[in-house]
VEXGUTOR-405564 format. One record per atom (N, C-alpha, C, CB): x, z, y. Coordinates in steps of 0.001 Angstrom, whole numbers, padded with zeros to 6 digits, always signed. Glycine has a CB too. Layout:
XZY/...
This chain:
+006199-005666+017974/+006441-005716+016470/+005149-006063+015826/+006991-004333+015878/+004759-006766+014924/+003887-007252+014171/+004255-006815+012651/+003813-008698+014447/+003119-005757+012046/+003864-005932+010916/+002105-006192+009991/+005162-004330+010484/+002336-006686+009343/+001142-007084+008154/+001483-006519+006728/+001001-008843+007935/+000249-006507+005873/+000678-005900+004903/-000759-006605+003951/+000964-004122+005199/-000602-008088+003003/-001446-008612+002204/-001945-007604+000904/-000790-009861+001804/-002916-007337+000467/-003594-006495-000172/-004079-007103-001431/-004560-006005+000623/-003810-006978-002539/-004349-007647-004156/-003253-007706-005616/-004736-009486-003839/-003808-008852-005908/-003428-009116-007372/-002493-010053-007407/-004510-009550-008247/-000882-009645-008064/-000136-010649-008593/+000131-011217-010343/+000992-010232-008039/-000033-012156-010749/-000189-012386-012542/+000867-012944-012885/-001385-013350-013183/+001345-012517-013760/+002303-013260-015151/+001316-014833-015384/+002209-011902-017119/+002474-015980-015149/+001817-017255-015707/+002856-017888-016533/+001291-018291-014563/+002071-018078-017131/+002382-019441-018616/+002318-020454-018531/+001650-019628-019740/+003165-021587-018029/+002933-022966-018380/+003286-024037-019377/+003191-023377-017612/+002844-024555-020053/+003058-025179-021714/+003634-026353-021017/+001479-025544-022971/+004993-026424-021730/+006134-027470-021860/+005881-028546-022299/+007105-027171-022566/+006027-029911-022289/+006058-030880-023021/+006834-030672-024765/+006728-031842-022053/+007554-029799-024407/+008389-029514-025597/+007624-028443-026975/+009792-028730-024881/+006185-028348-026042/+005654-027047-026683/+005894-025528-026342/+006049-027113-027884/+006844-025197-025624/+007221-024317-025467/+006520-023894-023579/+008744-024525-025946/+007104-022369-023334/+006475-022204-022128/+007666-021369-021221/+004974-021394-022355/+006733-021854-019795/+007813-021239-018907/+006840-020506-018072/+008873-022317-018045/+007680-019129-018320/+007266-017941-017135/+007478-017986-015480/+008094-016694-017493/+006311-017778-014793/+006540-017774-013603/+005061-016761-013044/+006769-019421-013091/+004596-016630-011899/+003852-015326-011467/+003223-016350-010463/+004792-013755-010842/+001688-015539-010124/+001050-015845-009037/-000491-015472-008499/+001188-016996-009124/-000464-015558-007297/-002018-014549-007012/-001972-014981-005515/-001973-012380-007294/-003553-015268-005394/-003815-015633-003991/-003519-015197-002883/-004715-015665-003796/-003847-013703-002987/-003020-013435-001413/-001358-012932-001466/-003919-012005-000507/-000738-013115-002376/+000865-012943-003168/+001389-014693-002022/+000798-013211-005926/+000592-015431-002475/+001221-016667-001844/+001092-016551-000833/+000878-017849-002082/+000028-016055+000026/-000559-016116+001643/+000883-015315+002324/-002452-014992+001971/+000888-013867+001694/+001855-012854+002093/+003129-014010+002190/+002040-011412+000865/+004195-014754+001049/+004798-015350+001217/+004791-016639+002470/+004836-015433+000179/+003907-017307+002227/+003991-018136+003673/+003875-017469+004663/+003061-019113+003935/+003234-016464+004764/+003512-015665+006373/+004766-015207+006634/+002684-014325+006635/+005990-014317+005299/+007014-013897+005620/+007932-015489+006082/+007510-012902+004379/+007871-016467+005324/+008283-017872+005903/+007892-018285+007129/+007862-018873+005149/+006935-018205+007717/+006045-018780+008813/+007231-017807+009679/+003986-018427+008859/+007299-016742+009958/+008199-015761+010678/+009469-015257+010181/+007529-014682+010894/+010098-016308+009693/+011337-016561+008787/+012302-016074+010328/+011548-018590+007932/+013214-015120+010196/+014449-014824+011316/+013630-014247+012463/+015414-016330+011889/+012147-013800+012783/+012019-012908+013814/+012136-012000+013170/+011003-012869+014620/+012485-010714+014152/+012480-009126+014250/+011087-008840+014790/+013713-008456+015301/+010052-009501+014912/+009301-008543+015834/+008036-009101+014484/+009105-008967+018038/+008272-009169+013587/+007277-009527+012729/+007989-009115+011297/+006832-011139+012925/+006832-008457+010611/+007344-007894+009180/+006132-008029+008158/+007842-006184+009277/+006527-008429+006831/+005041-008796+006046/+005452-007951+004673/+004655-010839+005698/+004650-006997+004298/+004676-005946+002943/+003322-006693+002567/+004603-003868+003195/+003559-006045+000693/+002998-006735-000200/+002169-005547-000824/+003996-007541-001091/+001028-004871-000960/+000604-004019-001897/+000037-004436-002832/-000021-003231-001539/+000525-003785-004029/-000505-003931-004819/-000102-003084-006303/-000792-005548-004940/-000026-002627-007557/+000484-002313-008687/+000916-003059-009972/-000187-001634-008936/+001571-002475-010586/+002692-003487-011517/+002961-002463-012464/+004297-004143-010706/+003352-003144-013524/+004584-001887-014359/+005061-001530-014333/+005218-001616-014941/+005377-001020-015712/+007546-000187-015589/+008253-001453-016212/+008183+001808-017124/+007616-002751-016599/+008309-003654-017763/+009326-004623-016361/+006758-004899-019039/+010051-005403-017561/+011179-006125-017099/+010551-007007-015998/+011933-006952-018276/+009379-007799-016091/+008313-008789-015988/+008458-008072-014503/+006729-008808-017093/+007795-007260-014589/+007657-006924-012995/+008623-006318-012067/+006675-006088-012830/+009715-005788-012532/+010758-006160-012217/+011249-007231-011338/+011092-006238-013058/+011167-008341-012376/+011698-009525-011746/+010591-010482-010312/+011960-010531-013223/+008892-010013-010725/+008643-009965-009533/+009133-009527-008308/+007967-009656-009595/+009391-008332-008270/+010094-007297-006834/+011168-008425-006489/+011065-005342-007316/+011898-008703-007601/+012668-009381-006393/+012784-010253-006473/+013689-009177-006008/+011694-011374-007111/+011260-012167-006513/+010839-012677-004881/+010665-012077-007120/+010025-011233-004722/+009347-011227-003546/+010412-010883-002477/+008154-010258-003595/+011299-009926-002740/+012545-009038-001958/+013201-010776-001093/+014138-007922-003583/+013340-011534-002042/+014119-012542-001495/+013310-013301-001166/+015047-013113-002181/+011952-013531-000740/+011249-014103+000189/+011189-013736+001520/+010239-014113-000173/+011782-012349+001820/+011927-011952+002812/+010179-010440+002755/+012066-013551+003938/+010115-010591+001768/+008714-009700+001542/+009330-008051+001505/+007782-010197-000233/+008390-006926+002270/+008902-005821+001731/+008124-005169+000783/+009208-005018+002633/+008681-004833-000273/+007699-004153-001580/+007735-002722-001775/+008133-004680-003051/+008059-001996-000324/+008067-000828-000237/+006386+000109-001294/+008214-000751+001533/+005452-000826-000663/+004094-000595-000648/+003634-001325-002425/+003338-001479+000961/+004643-001244-003034/+004015-002113-004667/+004839-000717-005203/+004812-004342-005399/+003231-000389-006203/+003604+001013-007174/+003773+000820-008731/+002343+002157-007063/+004642+000896-009094/+004825+000927-010479/+004106+001823-011511/+006022+001149-010598/+003228+001717-012048/+002499+002576-012988/+003611+002212-014324/+000617+002085-013202/+004012+003979-014781/+004549+003780-016004/+003672+003470-017402/+005269+004895-016143/+004056+002543-018208/+003584+001944-019130/+002449+000609-019403/+003307+002862-019536/+002170+000611-018148/+001469-000350-017767/+001962-002016-017781/+001184+000109-016586/+001088-002682-017342/+001516-004458-017219/+001092-005044-016431/+001215-005378-018161/+001237-006019-015897/+000715-006923-015076/-000351-007653-015524/+001581-007688-014707/-001520-008243-015228/-002145-009307-015799/-001493-010738-016142/-003115-009479-015012/-002283-011506-017028/-000993-012404-017612/-002230-014100-017369/-000295-011758-019997/-001878-014957-016993/-002465-015737-017310/-002286-017437-017759/-003005-015447-016585/-002100-018076-018334/-002287-019233-019414/-002925-020615-018496/-003536-018643-020803/-002201-021671-018385/-002040-022958-017673/-002131-023859-018712/-000746-023141-016861/-003381-024739-019149/-002955-025848-020085/-003844-026863-019203/-003356-025663-021919/-003218-028206-019422/-003198-029266-018629/-004228-030365-019768/-001419-029737-018212/-005113-030876-019635/-005433-031857-020904/-005195-033399-019941/-007434-031577-021721/-005675-034391-020924/-005042-035680-021004/-005489-036404-019623/-005512-036509-022399/-006709-035847-018995/-007261-036516-017844/-006185-035638-016618/-009222-036256-017716/-005261-034732-016930/-004663-034054-015631/-005240-032629-015084/-004874-035069-014463/-006502-032533-015906/-006940-031507-015401/-006740-030040-015696/-007905-031734-015448/-006563-029242-015228/-005880-027881-015686/-007188-027060-015879/-004720-027126-014477/-007271-026062-017195/-008293-025055-017505/-007127-023863-017223/-009122-025171-019226/-007235-022329-016777/-006950-021266-016856/-007802-020378-017647/-006776-020971-015798/-006529-019694-018781/-007274-018497-019517/-006590-017184-019014/-007153-018602-021255/-007459-016356-018854/-006830-015000-018553/-006681-013510-019546/-007600-014644-017416/-005563-013117-018765/-005877-011360-019933/-005466-010836-018732/-004691-010706-021763/-006230-009919-018205/-005588-009199-017129/-007141-007463-017254/-005525-010655-015150/-007978-007844-018459/-008514-006507-018024/-007678-005006-018300/-009864-006434-018748/-006818-005063-018753/-006033-003822-018519/-004554-003698-017338/-005549-003523-020038/-004706-004875-016703/-003422-004965-015858/-003396-003734-014824/-003368-006442-015014/-002173-003495-014836/-002254-002378-013566/-002730-002361-012160/-001139-002039-013296/-003066-003448-011692/-003173-003170-010407/-005413-003069-010669/-002142-004761-009180/-005660-002950-011834/-006433-002065-012171/-007067-000671-011410/-005863-001848-013075/-006152-000078-011430/-005927+001247-011475/-005355+001590-010178/-005098+001629-012598/-005306+000301-008658/-004698+000148-007539/-005995+001208-006243/-004457-001816-007345/-005516+002339-006019/-006514+003320-005252/-007716+004208-005602/-007028+002656-004458/-006663+004286-006978/-007697+005544-007737/-007104+006179-008813/-009114+005005-008404/-005971+005659-008450/-004838+007064-009125/-003932+007604-008071/-003609+006518-010465/-003586+008760-008626/-002356+009822-007808/-001154+008377-007222/-001257+011359-009439/-000600+008035-008405/+000075+007031-007725/+000050+006191-006696/+000203+006500-008240/-001477+005820-006372/-001432+004887-005462/-001897+005073-004692/-001672+003989-005610/-002482+006226-003677/-002405+007087-002986/-001714+006933-001965/-002161+007893-003499/-000418+006820-001836/-000340+006848-000794/+000107+005286-000078/+000424+007948-000667/-000085+004404-000928/-000622+002801-000776/-001519+002889+000062/-001232+002026-002010/-002786+003643+000096/-003889+003199+000481/-003941+004285+001892/-005097+003255-000776/-003077+005334+002170/-002566+006135+003394/-002391+005379+004380/-001370+006828+003250/-001438+003875+004073/-000621+003519+004910/-000884+002698+005676/+000227+003268+004526/-002066+002586+005248/-002863+000882+005659/-003335+000692+006999/-004347+000525+004786/-003853+001991+007209/-004235+002085+008837/-003134+002056+010084/-004952+003475+009033/-001581+001865+009468/-000797+002049+010218/-000332+000575+010551/+000078+003003+009741/-000769-000723+009769/-000303-001693+010010/-000834-002111+011267/-000404-002434+009055/-000410-003378+011721/-000654-004463+012744/-001889-004906+012513/+000285-005608+012732/-001939-005585+011069/-002817-006391+010352/-002953-006574+009139/-002749-007313+010629/-004391-006538+008244/-004302-005997+006991/-005132-007508+006527/-005052-004242+006713/-004400-008105+005281/-005109-009404+004531/-005480-009366+003271/-004342-010521+004491/-007095-009349+002888/-006920-009550+001379/-008286-010381+001243/-006798-008000+000350/-008910-010235+000164/-009618-011526-000594/-010626-011046-001566/-008533-012474-001454/-011572-011856-001728/-012499-011525-002669/-012132-011746-004014/-013605-012145-002428/-010961-011818-004809/-010320-011504-005580/-009737-009988-005597/-009592-012401-005549/-008957-009791-004541/-009037-008695-004484/-009937-007338-004829/-008862-008852-003754/-011152-007711-004135/-012133-007028-004914/-012728-007110-006195/-012916-007058-004379/-012495-008234-006664/-012800-008265-008010/-012521-007372-009097/-012402-009178-008341/-010915-007305-008877/-010424-006885-009833/-009864-005343-009347/-009471-007932-010335/-010787-004728-008578/-010720-003420-007945/-011866-002704-008701/-010903-003457-006275/-011345-001060-008941/-012923-000664-009875/-013999-000252-008092/-012601+001563-011500/-015435-000229-008242/-015997+000175-007561/-015403+001521-006653/-016957+000210-008245/-015345+002022-007416/-014872+003560-006496/-013553+003412-005422/-014276+004925-007776/-012660+001871-006273/-011630+001705-005288/-011641+000961-003999/-010736+001232-005874/-013012+000009-004360/-012992-000727-003428/-014162+000153-002127/-013384-002270-004092/-014720+001022-002721/-015432+002089-001620/-013949+002656-000649/-016399+003743-002676/-013028+003286-001350/-011783+003572-000586/-010746+003165-000027/-011362+004010-000923/-010874+001427-000442/-010268+000230+000575/-010833+000258+001371/-010190-001082+000339/-012687+000178+001839/-013366-000133+002616/-013434+000804+003640/-014325-000441+002121/-013294+002246+003243/-013038+003144+004168/-011677+003420+005028/-013327+004110+003558/-010335+003087+004356/-009248+002551+004887/-009339+001495+006142/-008645+001995+003813/-009950+000616+005765/-010060-000499+006347/-010715-000055+007468/-010648-001522+005617/-011701+000505+007798/-012596+000722+008985/-011758+001318+009331/-013927+001282+009055/-011125+002763+008995/-010310+003401+010207/-008996+002486+011052/-009597+004786+009516/-008339+001463+009739/-007473+000459+010688/-008037-000450+011844/-006849-000515+009812/-009454-000959+011625/-010359-001555+012567/-010038-000852+013738/-011838-001480+012209/-010898+000579+013276/-010804+001234+014637/-009424+002119+015624/-011821+002169+014398/-008420+001609+014909/-007474+001428+015614/-006752+000303+016020/-006909+002006+015251/-007914-000776+016190/-006831-001807+016915/-006285-003120+015641/-005192-000649+017516/-006236-002471+014592/-006164-003419+013423/-006720-004475+013364/-006509-003005+012439/-006031-005889+012953/-006595-006828+013031/-007070-007287+011216/-005646-007731+013947/-007939-007325+010726/-008439-007203+009406/-008954-008573+009208/-009512-006053+009198/-008280-009363+008249/-008792-010319+007862/-008778-010589+006274/-008267-011193+008590/-010207-011523+006022/-010610-011500+004533/-010916-013235+004510/-012178-010289+004112/-010378-013243+003295/-010758-015125+002599/-011967-014256+001525/-008790-016412+001265/-012697-014806+001506/-014089-014719-000092/-013291-014901-000848/-015520-015928-000483/-012550-016029-001207/-012076-016904-002321/-012859-016448-003805/-010331-016729-002424/-014094-017262-003483/-015069-016691-004627/-014827-017298-005949/-016598-016952-004299/-014274-016422-006921/-014377-017123-008275/-015362-016483-009748/-012795-017178-008689/-016034-017535-009509/-017423-016864-010412/-016927-016042-011976/-018661-018455-010939/-015833-016078-012624/-015675-015604-014199/-015101-014215-013101/-014318-016713-015717/-014664-013676-012048/-014433-012492-012402/-015623-011296-011588/-012850-012332-012061/-016945-011948-011479/-017782-011328-011478/-019053-011517-012398/-017903-011323-010430/-019621-010026-012643/-020492-010085-013448/-022065-011026-012929/-020597-008607-013762/-021838-011419-011764/-023184-012687-011318/-022845-012588-009607/-025423-012030-011816/-023518-014211-009182/-023234-014322-007978/-023728-013080-007110/-023733-015547-007590/-025018-012676-007750/-025677-011276-006460/-024624-010355-006840/-027622-010334-006733/-023663-009314-007492/-022392-008437-007379/-021781-009242-006444/-021471-008155-008728/-021061-010281-006880/-020253-010744-005792/-020564-010776-003862/-020126-012095-006317/-021559-011108-004132/-022259-011046-002146/-022266-009703-001588/-024188-011517-001868/-022642-008931-002845/-022969-007407-002286/-021688-006546-002135/-023993-006561-003353/-020647-007234-003201/-019760-006474-002834/-018467-006969-001016/-019045-006439-004437/-019066-008249-001003/-018207-008885-000151/-018990-008554+001067/-017912-010423-000450/-020280-008717+001281/-020678-008214+002532/-020793-006781+002571/-021875-008777+002922/-020561-005935+002073/-019994-004794+002225/-018576-004586+003520/-019596-004560+000736/-017810-005376+002943/-016841-005844+003767/-016675-006299+004973/-016491-006463+003371/-018072-006953+005348/-017653-007825+006373/-018030-007338+007759/-018207-009147+006133/-018471-006190+007729/-018531-004891+008946/-017301-004567+009458/-019072-003438+008420/-016390-004710+008657/-014603-004110+008901/-014055-005369+009137/-013623-003255+007409/-014346-006266+008868/-013248-008012+008712/-013598-008468+010451/-014245-009839+007034/-012672-008438+011027/-012514-009287+012297/-011694-010759+012543/-011898-008388+013155/-011221-011191+011499/-011046-012648+011312/-011460-012557+010034/-009627-013349+011555/-011810-013808+009818/-012945-014465+008190/-012085-015732+008142/-015239-015001+008458/-011596-016221+006969/-010978-017168+007178/-011820-018084+005857/-009333-016837+007216/-013101-018499+005239/-013682-018326+004073/-013491-019932+003728/-015242-017605+004123/-013612-020613+002426/-013412-021890+002231/-014891-022005+001859/-012235-022341+001209/-015383-023703+002813/-016891-023826+002195/-017412-024294+001141/-017560-024382+002787/-016757-024725+000527/-017102-024609-001299/-017136-023456-001688/-016078-025209-002355/-016481-022286-001692/-016611-021254-002002/-018225-020521-001572/-015421-020740-001493/-018955-020641+000427/-019435-020222+000278/-020913-021146+000101/-019033-019404+000909/-021215-022167-000189/-022093-022940-000358/-022263-022478-002022/-021705-024463+000133/-021350-022127-002933/-021321-021541-004231/-021721-020417-004369/-020285-021511-004739/-021509-019640-003378/-022395-017994-003151/-023936-018173-002535/-021450-016849-001787/-023174-018553-001252/-024750-018369-000710/-025616-019316-000499/-024856-017832+000446/-025365-020805-000858/-026171-022011-000700/-026021-022557+000876/-027768-021645-001100/-024798-022178+001680/-025126-022537+002753/-025123-024048+003097/-024442-021857+003466/-025700-024458+003865/-026119-026247+004260/-024774-027065+004474/-027119-026458+005970/-024229-026371+005454/-022848-026570+005921/-021924-025835+006844/-022870-027571+006386/-020267-026320+007330/-019705-024929+007115/-020391-024079+008749/-017584-025048+006943/-021031-024711+009369/-021436-024348+011155/-022275-022849+010483/-022914-025984+012356/-023391-022951+009069/-024115-022361+008641/-023203-021199+007781/-025025-023244+008060/-022119-021277+007629/-021325-020573+007322/-020825-019477+008152/-020609-021240+007001/-020273-020184+009204/-019615-019596+010495/-020446-018666+011440/-019168-020752+011359/-021859-018766+010869/-023027-018196+011975/-023201-016566+010993/-024974-019535+012082/-023331-017417+009737/-024037-015968+009048/-022348-014970+009179/-024839-016308+006749/-021250-015407+009096/-020547-014315+009175/-021030-013427+010822/-018880-014872+009001/-020669-014527+011695/-020792-013939+012713/-021848-013020+012852/-020788-014718+013512/-023090-012865+012270/-024048-012165+012519/-024167-010545+011617/-025131-013163+012293/-022862-011050+010727/-022915-009812+010124/-021300-008805+011118/-022747-010189+008047/-021340-009042+011961/-020210-009173+012623/-018740-009367+013491/-020353-009147+012514/-018783-010421+012292/-016973-010701+011998/-016764-011750+013620/-016502-012040+009881/-015739-011227+014565/-015938-012031+015492/-015029-013343+015756/-015957-011256+016454/-014368-013540+014700/-013478-015054+014649/-013703-015300+013182/-011564-015015+015087/-013784-016493+013008/-014074-017299+011526/-013648-018831+011765/-015905-017255+011013/-012768-018636+010986/-012040-019957+010301/-012923-020679+009170/-010567-019486+009537/-013656-021343+008850/-014069-021838+008062/-013702-023686+007603/-015218-021399+008414/-012447-023174+006277/-011724-024223+005987/-012873-025570+004760/-010169-023378+005215/-012335-026531+005416/-013002-027875+004980/-012071-029037+003883/-013322-028673+006506/-011596-028496+003404/-010344-029123+003024/-009527-030263+003354/-010449-029285+002097/-010172-031694+002912/-009664-032457+003632/-010342-033065+004621/-009193-033138+003024/-011702-032532+005275/-012044-032088+006639/-011745-031491+007347/-012692-031780+006836/-010660-030804+007077/-010028-029896+008469/-010490-028213+008083/-010989-030522+010333/-010912-027556+009673/-011685-026897+009535/-012797-026687+010258/-011229-026222+009397/-013472-025583+010424/-014471-025515+011515/-014437-023794+012563/-016110-025774+010565/-013826-024074+013062/-012916-022362+014010/-014692-021927+015075/-010618-023171+015975/-014860-020789+014963/-015959-019890+015474/-015556-018679+016391/-016683-019326+014282/-014954-018759+017452/-014353-017887+018290/-014731-017424+019800/-013266-018355+018303/-014874-016657+020366/-015435-016377+021879/-016671-017231+022092/-014299-016777+023105/-017224-017393+021197/-019004-018104+020977/-018616-019454+020701/-020284-018116+022564/-017842-019965+020827/-017741-021701+020924/-017357-022427+019205/-016112-022173+022254/-017683-022935+018940/-017555-023595+017603/-017223-025154+017639/-018890-023388+016836/-015528-024921+017394/-014736-026051+016996/-014761-026562+016233/-013889-026058+016931/-014778-028195+015681/-014248-028529+014306/-012938-029286+014991/-015396-029570+013176/-011853-029131+013807/-010587-029279+013811/-010243-030347+012628/-009948-027912+013695/-009312-031839+013090/-009063-032263+011702/-008262-031774+010718/-008716-033272+011715/-007834-031891+009758/-006727-031859+008534/-005837-032479+009216/-007009-032581+007054/-004253-031953+008880/-003241-032360+009415/-002576-033828+008893/-002444-031283+009293/-003137-033776+007903/-002770-035153+007151/-004148-035773+006316/-001419-034818+005939/-004127-036989+006137/-004779-037404+005263/-004459-038580+003917/-005596-037679+006018/-003216-037729+003320/-002492-038472+002689/-002731-037821+001841/-001346-038800+002960/-003180-038621+000131/-003687-038136-001423/-002997-037017-001555/-003372-039130-002761/-003698-035873-002400/-002829-034473-002323/-002161-034879-003307/-003482-032929-002498/-001220-034223-003912/-000121-034080-004910/-000543-033346-005717/+001090-033635-004536/-000947-032116-004878/-001690-030913-005948/-002117-030020-004972/-000640-030024-007170/-003025-029506-004801/-003730-028729-003712/-004014-026933-003735/-005127-029449-003690/-003190-026690-005346/-002434-025304-005686/-002363-024169-004361/-000747-025729-006154/-003208-023430-003635/-002833-022511-002894/-002752-023471-001366/-001432-021769-003552/-003322-024559-001361/-003810-024720+000103/-004486-023948+000963/-004462-025561+000185/-005367-023387+000874/-006214-022526+001039/-005548-020988+001521/-006961-022567-000220/-004611-020750+000716/-003720-019452+000982/-002743-019741+002334/-002676-019108-000488/-002135-021016+001991/-001153-021204+002662/-001846-021829+004605/-000190-022357+001559/-002833-022043+004469/-003371-022382+005643/-004077-020943+006088/-004366-023696+005480/-004245-019971+005465/-004418-018449+006137/-003137-018000+006348/-005198-017304+005225/-002043-018196+006267/-000765-017703+006379/-000531-018035+007747/+000249-018248+005389/-000649-019436+007631/-000063-020126+008892/-001570-020000+009899/+000587-022035+008500/-002745-019545+009704/-003677-019186+011409/-003271-017744+011173/-005909-019486+011638/-002781-016540+010366/-002757-015189+010957/-001430-015042+011427/-003142-014051+009997/-000509-015743+011082/+000774-015832+011717/+000858-016012+013073/+001454-016768+011214/+000504-017520+013416/+000210-017825+014494/-000405-016950+015627/-000376-018663+014235/-001668-016513+015334/-002688-015506+015967/-001857-014248+016246/-004017-015143+014940/-001331-013741+015123/-000398-012442+015925/+000807-012663+016469/-000005-011318+015053/+002006-013737+016209/+002827-013973+017203/+001686-014833+018942/+004170-015135+016261/+000618-014697+019180/+000280-015104+020335/-000656-016238+020695/+001272-015280+020799/-000925-017197+019663/-001557-018275+019748/-003286-018365+019775/-000994-018913+018729/-003532-018866+020632/-005119-019318+020383/-005821-019859+019183/-005403-020290+021206/-007030-019515+018654/-007571-019583+017600/-007503-021123+017235/-008846-018948+017688/-007561-022043+018069/-007370-022894+017514/-006094-023560+017224/-008024-023397+017914/-004989-023592+018144/-003641-023641+017763/-003412-023151+016773/-002863-023208+018473/-003821-021980+016179/-003388-020931+015084/-004094-021738+014170/-003833-019217+015185/-005329-022818+014624/-006192-023621+012539/-004860-024438+012567/-008409-025239+012375/-004729-025079+013388/-003287-026194+013647/-002444-026056+013202/-002657-026403+014698/-001579-024792+013328/-000831-024273+012477/-001080-023642+010634/-000516-023393+013340/-002007-023208+010468/-002555-023320+009462/-002424-024426+008664/-003534-023117+009683/-003326-025828+009028/-003363-026845+008421/-002070-027543+008442/-004344-027503+008846/-000882-027407+009259/+000283-027660+009006/+000822-027353+007694/+000892-027157+009860/+001037-026173+007095/+001419-025457+006230/+000281-025890+005208/+001608-024015+006670/-000594-025922+005130/-001528-026364+003978/-000721-027735+004001/-003421-026404+004267/-000662-028953+005077/-000313-030104+004608/+000856-030022+003807/-000189-030958+005575/+001430-029368+003857/+003246-029361+003355/+002780-029007+001757/+004627-027721+004310/+002027-028161+001742/+001553-027420+000580/+001227-028363-000613/+000305-026597+000965/+000406-029274-000346/-000248-030216-001345/+000664-031198-001350/-001682-030754-001034/+001752-031472-000539/+002563-032670-000920/+003334-031960-001911/+003456-033438+000272/+003252-030974-002511/+004378-030524-003684/+003303-029987-004948/+005634-028994-003034/+004223-030129-005704/+003530-029314-006997/+003475-027631-007318/+004281-029849-008212/+002905-027487-007103/+002473-025563-007288/+002184-024864-006275/+003594-024563-007792/+002258-023502-006059/+001372-022782-005438/+003012-022607-004353/+000373-021313-006451/+004063-022726-004684/+005060-022189-003749/+005900-023437-003694/+005871-020783-004236/+006083-023721-002461/+007248-025027-002013/+008114-024458-002214/+007447-025712-000604/+008940-025609-001945/+010461-025275-001377/+010437-024449-000108/+011311-026664-001003/+011627-023391-000213/+011453-022934+001305/+011590-024013+002324/+012507-021867+001688/+012472-024418+001929/+013185-025521+003458/+012017-026702+003533/+015226-026581+003045/+010904-026973+002878/+009388-027872+003233/+008659-026973+004124/+008269-028234+001776/+008599-025744+004200/+007657-024944+004526/+007815-025696+006274/+007994-023094+004105/+006822-025765+006814/+006898-026213+008394/+007233-024580+009522/+004962-027092+008841/+008278-025039+010468/+008056-023826+011240/+006964-024247+012695/+009738-023213+011719/+006709-022621+012565/+005474-022618+013660/+005889-022672+015134/+004584-021262+013523/+007037-023284+015290/+007137-023340+016851/+006822-024001+017706/+007937-023351+017227/+006147-024987+017302/+005693-026122+017952/+004320-025272+018260/+005652-027664+017021/+003586-024485+017560/+002307-023909+017616/+002011-022610+018426/+001968-023691+016341/+003283-022173+018988/+003259-020726+019601/+003325-021003+020974/+004466-019710+019154/
């Protein structure tokens, strides 16, 4: 039985309609990965995915939880904080089709994750999982003391043989400056066993010359397995001392690249947990990412999500 928990933030999403009104949805990087993880292993009794976060006591938070349950996610690790609300972001698209994001998250419930009595049980449960997944956005929204408590829990989990996976997912607007992001993320690399960074993020944050430099830097920090995502160029996998470039699953022009990296992470982790070697896992990740970029939005129709059977 493989039990995996994805840790992070999910926000309410407002998108403008042509009539001037708004549609209400939700989104978050680790939540996207959790959903695709659950889909990748749908129907298997030996695989379960939980989402770990804090939400509010409002009706929208309840709707989120219901939607996650419908996707097969376990929600027992979601704490609802009385009188609090989830974060909110608004998407506006200009005449050229470029999207801009506006955020309201300063008082979001997730800001209390791992630093209040109500969320202590979530932290204590983490070392009991077979795999844990988090991102740079997870770290950015946590208070410094909560980050340290999470790092300690991950260290305990890693010591018990848990697979600990991390995607830097660097978003400059979430950090005081690049130095703060580098320091915070660097503290988590010694407890990370699988890194799933995107090269563009790493180049922006560290100035890496190429994906090989990114993989080597993670390896020097003690990460034993690295898959560097390169967008349309595929990915570069470092495992067992070997550096293997792998092409993307498709060369077709994308309709929407939203959540492509999150989907890759899900395919990779699901395949690894179900027994695939790293190169095979990277192909599984690429297959899900290729399906996602062929649709609009972060979460594509369920029947359009590839089955991982051929990669296992």
